C-alpha positions in Angstrom: 20.3 11.9 -11.5 22.3 14.1 -9.1 23.3 13.2 -5.6 20.4 15.0 -4.0 17.8 13.2 -6.1 19.4 9.9 -5.3 19.3 10.6 -1.5 15.7 11.7 -1.7 14.7 8.5 -3.5 16.6 6.3 -1.1 15.0 8.0 1.9 11.6 8.0 0.4 12.0 4.3 -0.4 13.0 3.5 3.2 10.1 5.4 4.7 7.7 3.9 2.1 8.9 0.3 2.9 8.3 0.8 6.6 4.9 2.4 6.1 3.7 0.0 3.4 4.7 -3.0 5.5 3.0 -1.8 8.7 0.0 -0.1 7.2 -0.2 1.2 3.7 -0.1 4.5 1.7 3.7 4.5 1.3 3.0 5.6 -2.2 1.9 9.0 -0.8 5.6 9.4 0.0 7.2 7.9 -3.1 5.0 9.4 -5.8 5.8 13.0 -4.7 9.5 12.1 -4.4 9.5 10.7 -7.9 7.8 13.8 -9.3 10.2 16.0 -7.4 13.1 14.0 -9.0 11.8 15.2 -12.4 9.5 12.4 -13.5 6.1 13.2 -15.1 3.2 11.9 -12.9 2.3 9.0 -15.3 6.0 7.8 -15.4 6.2 8.2 -11.6 3.0 6.1 -11.3 4.6 3.3 -13.3 8.1 3.5 -11.8 6.6 3.3 -8.3 5.4 -0.2 -9.0 8.9 -1.6 -9.3 9.8 -0.6 -5.8 6.4 -1.8 -4.5 7.0 -5.3 -6.0 10.4 -5.6 -4.4 9.1 -4.3 -1.0 6.4 -7.0 -1.1 8.9 -9.8 -1.9 11.0 -8.7 1.1 8.0 -8.3 3.4 6.4 -11.6 2.4 9.7 -13.5 2.9 10.1 -11.9 6.3 6.6 -12.7 7.5 6.9 -16.3 6.1 10.0 -16.8 8.1 8.2 -15.9 11.3 5.2 -18.1 10.5 2.7 -15.2 10.1 1.7 -15.8 6.5 -1.4 -18.0 5.6 0.0 -18.7 2.1 -2.6 -20.9 0.5 -5.5 -18.7 1.7 -3.6 -15.6 0.5 -3.2 -17.0 -3.0 -7.0 -17.6 -3.2 -7.7 -14.1 -2.1 -5.4 -12.8 -4.8 -7.3 -14.1 -7.7 -10.1 -11.4 -7.9 -7.5 -8.7 -7.1 -5.4 -9.7 -10.2 -8.5 -9.2 -12.5 -9.1 -5.8 -11.0 -5.5 -4.8 -11.2 -5.3 -5.5 -14.9 -8.3 -3.3 -15.6 -7.1 -0.6 -13.3 -3.6 -0.4 -14.8 -5.1 -0.1 -18.3 -7.2 2.9 -17.0 -4.2 4.6 -15.4 -3.0 6.3 -18.6 -6.0 8.6 -18.3 -5.6 9.5 -14.6 -8.0 12.1 -13.1 -5.7 12.8 -10.1 -7.8 15.6 -8.5 -11.0 13.6 -8.4 -9.2 10.6 -7.2 -7.6 12.6 -4.3 -11.0 13.7 -3.1 -12.4 10.1 -3.3 -9.5 8.6 -1.5 -9.5 11.3 1.2 -13.2 10.8 1.8 -12.9 7.0 2.1 -9.9 7.3 4.5 -11.8 9.9 6.7 -14.7 7.4 7.0 -12.3 4.6 7.8 -10.7 6.8 10.5 -14.2 7.4 12.0 -14.8 3.6 12.1 -11.5 3.1 13.9 -12.5 5.8 16.5 -16.0 4.5 17.0 -15.1 0.8 17.3 -11.3 0.4 17.8 -11.6 -3.2 19.1 -13.0 -4.3 15.7 -9.4 -4.0 14.5 -8.0 -6.2 17.2 -9.7 -9.7 16.9 -9.1 -12.1 19.8 -6.2 -14.5 19.7 -8.6 -17.2 18.7 -9.1 -16.2 15.1 -12.5 -16.7 13.4 -11.2 -16.6 9.8 -13.6 -17.2 6.9 -11.5 -19.5 4.8 -14.0 -19.8 2.0 -14.0 -16.8 -0.4 -17.6 -15.6 -0.7 -19.0 -13.4 -3.4 -18.9 -10.2 -1.3 -15.2 -10.7 -0.5 -14.6 -11.5 -4.1 -16.2 -8.2 -5.3 -14.4 -6.2 -2.6 -11.0 -7.7 -3.6 -11.7 -7.1 -7.3 -12.5 -3.4 -6.5 -9.4 -3.1 -4.4 -7.3 -4.6 -7.1 -8.9 -2.3 -9.7 -7.9 0.7 -7.5 -4.4 -0.7 -6.9 -3.8 -1.2 -10.6 -5.0 2.4 -11.2 -2.8 4.3 -8.8 -1.7 2.1 -5.8 -1.6 4.9 -3.1 -3.6 3.8 -0.1 -4.2 0.2 -1.4 -2.7 -1.3 1.7 -5.1 0.4 4.1 -8.1 -0.8 2.0 -6.7 -4.4 2.0 -6.2 -4.3 5.7 -9.7 -3.2 6.3 -11.1 -6.0 4.2 -8.8 -8.7 5.7 -9.5 -7.7 9.3 -13.1 -6.6 9.2 -14.5 -9.0 6.6 -12.2 -12.1 6.6 -11.3 -12.0 10.3 -7.5 -11.9 10.5 -5.5 -10.0 13.2 -3.4 -7.0 11.9 -0.1 -8.8 11.9 -1.3 -11.7 9.7 -3.5 -9.3 7.7 -0.3 -7.2 6.9 1.4 -10.4 5.7 -1.6 -11.3 3.5 -1.8 -7.7 2.2 1.8 -7.9 1.0 1.2 -11.3 -0.6 -1.9 -10.1 -2.5 -0.1 -6.9 -3.7 2.9 -9.1 -4.7 0.7 -11.4 -6.7 -1.2 -8.7 -8.7 1.6 -6.1 -9.1 3.5 -7.9 -11.9 0.3 -7.9 -14.0 -0.1 -4.1 -13.5 3.6 -3.5 -13.9 3.5 -5.3 -17.2 1.0 -2.8 -18.5 3.3 0.1 -17.6 6.4 -1.7 -19.0 4.5 -2.3 -22.3 3.6 1.4 -22.5 7.3 2.4 -21.7 6.2 4.2 -18.5 9.1 3.1 -16.2 12.3 5.1 -15.3 14.5 2.2 -14.3 17.3 4.3 -12.7 14.8 6.0 -10.3 13.2 2.6 -9.7 16.6 1.2 -8.6 17.2 3.8 -5.9 13.7 3.7 -4.7 13.8 -0.1 -4.5 17.0 -0.2 -2.5 15.4 2.0 0.2 12.1 0.1 0.0 13.7 -3.3 0.6 15.5 -2.0 3.7 12.4 -0.4 5.1 10.3 -3.6 4.5 12.8 -5.8 6.4 12.8 -3.4 9.4 9.0 -3.1 9.5 8.3 -6.8 9.2 10.4 -7.4 12.3 8.7 -4.6 14.1 5.2 -6.0 13.3 6.1 -9.5 14.5 7.8 -8.3 17.6 5.4 -5.6 18.8 2.1 -7.2 17.7 -1.3 -6.0 16.5 -1.8 -3.2 19.0 1.4 -1.5 17.8 0.3 -2.0 14.2 -3.1 -0.5 14.9 -1.6 2.7 16.2 0.6 3.0 13.2 -2.4 2.4 10.9 -4.4 5.0 12.8 -1.7 7.6 12.3 -1.2 6.8 8.6 -4.9 6.9 7.8 -5.2 10.3 9.5 -2.2 11.8 7.7 -3.3 10.2 4.4 -6.7 11.8 4.6 -5.2 15.2 5.4 -2.8 14.8 2.5 -5.6 13.9 0.1 -7.6 16.9 1.0 -4.6 19.2 0.6 -4.4 20.1 4.3 -0.7 19.0 4.6 0.3 21.1 1.6 -1.6 24.1 3.0 0.1 23.8 6.4 3.5 23.5 4.7 2.9 26.6 2.7 1.9 28.5 5.8 5.0 27.4 7.7 7.4 28.0 4.9 6.0 31.5 4.4 
């Protein structure tokens, strides 16, 4: 790789690490960066998982240090997600990207509407009413989220946050910590599928991971210091931009501006 490609991957990893740790959809930054660096979409999809894994290790460690991670409950919530991720990764070799973009964009637009209509729903009171027991609806939801995460990953953090806040009852800071833990637990299973199919570019993964680790460390500190209200605004912005990206609006605006 030349110097420009390396710089792009380091910068994309840094931004992705911050966005993934505070909200999600960091893969909407890294996947285009990997493709721009010359990787085919399927290889980019696999290579991206290495950086995600290391971002999650860093973020989980940081949240754990600040006592914001309910570890035991998080491991229970990870079980259905692992099953879904294995199936999703196996399906990823036949990726219908255009259809998936439309589906993700629609879901994120609906989620944005929910945040606008009932913003307080994303800010539970300090006295948490967490449902410790994993019920069947939560299990199905986490399985489906894991299925999607194993398939393409982009946007998975936002879907996990929605489930952990609106269904399980965590505030956004602890939900972010749990989100990273769940992704950390299931990602090695999905990554193994890509490694087995020789769909990893390890050089690109290295540069992306270095930036991602730095970004995750910065973002975890920001989330703990500035609290759920700050995270909610970041999440709001990320969901809005992600929906516009998925519907091709960002690309259209860029083409108009660039002439």
